C-alpha positions in Angstrom: -148.1 76.2 108.4 -151.8 75.8 108.7 -153.7 78.8 107.9 -157.2 79.1 108.7 -158.3 81.5 106.9 -157.3 83.2 103.6 -155.9 86.8 104.2 -156.1 89.2 101.1 -153.8 91.8 102.2 -152.5 93.1 105.5 -154.2 95.0 107.8 -152.3 98.2 107.9 -151.2 100.1 111.6 -153.9 102.7 111.8 -152.3 105.6 113.0 -154.0 108.0 111.6 -156.8 110.5 113.0 -159.4 109.1 111.0 -159.1 105.0 111.1 -160.1 105.3 114.5 -164.1 104.2 113.1 -163.4 100.2 111.9 -165.0 99.3 108.8 -167.4 95.5 109.9 -165.4 92.7 108.9 -167.5 91.3 106.0 -167.1 95.0 104.1 -164.1 95.7 105.0 -162.9 92.2 102.9 -166.2 92.9 100.4 -164.1 96.0 99.4 -161.0 94.0 99.4 -162.4 91.8 96.6 -163.7 94.9 94.6 -160.8 96.6 94.3 -158.7 92.8 93.6 -161.2 92.7 90.8 -160.8 96.2 89.1 -156.9 95.9 89.4 -157.2 92.2 88.0 -159.5 93.5 85.0 -157.3 96.5 84.2 -154.2 93.7 84.1 -155.8 92.0 82.2 -157.1 94.3 79.0 -153.3 95.1 79.0 -152.2 91.4 78.7 -154.7 90.8 76.1 -153.6 94.2 74.4 -150.0 92.9 74.3 -150.8 88.9 73.2 -150.3 87.2 76.6 -153.2 84.5 76.4 -151.9 82.6 79.4 -151.4 85.6 81.7 -154.9 86.9 80.1 -156.0 83.7 80.9 -155.0 83.6 84.5 -155.9 87.1 85.3 -159.3 85.4 84.0 -159.4 83.0 86.6 -158.7 85.2 88.7 -161.4 87.5 88.6 -163.8 84.4 88.2 -162.6 83.4 91.9 -163.0 86.7 93.5 -166.1 87.3 92.0 -166.9 83.3 92.8 -166.0 84.5 96.5 -168.1 88.2 96.4 -171.1 86.5 95.6 -172.3 85.2 99.3 -171.2 87.6 101.0 -173.2 90.6 98.8 -176.1 88.3 99.4 -175.8 87.4 103.3 -174.9 91.9 103.4 -178.6 92.5 101.3 -180.5 90.7 104.0 
């Protein structure tokens, strides 16, 4: 199986009335990355509190990767 583009979340059905207006693809992806960073940061805090250093390290790497992915998209959005 070959995947051309990594996808963070599967798109949901748009049966709700307010979903007829779509956000641009880049903004939607940026919002998803921000959500991942928020969730991973909370999970890392919990892992640190429990003393699970491996999980905390893996979550730190995920946070760093998501932030790196966001950086070029943020620069393009500002232009």
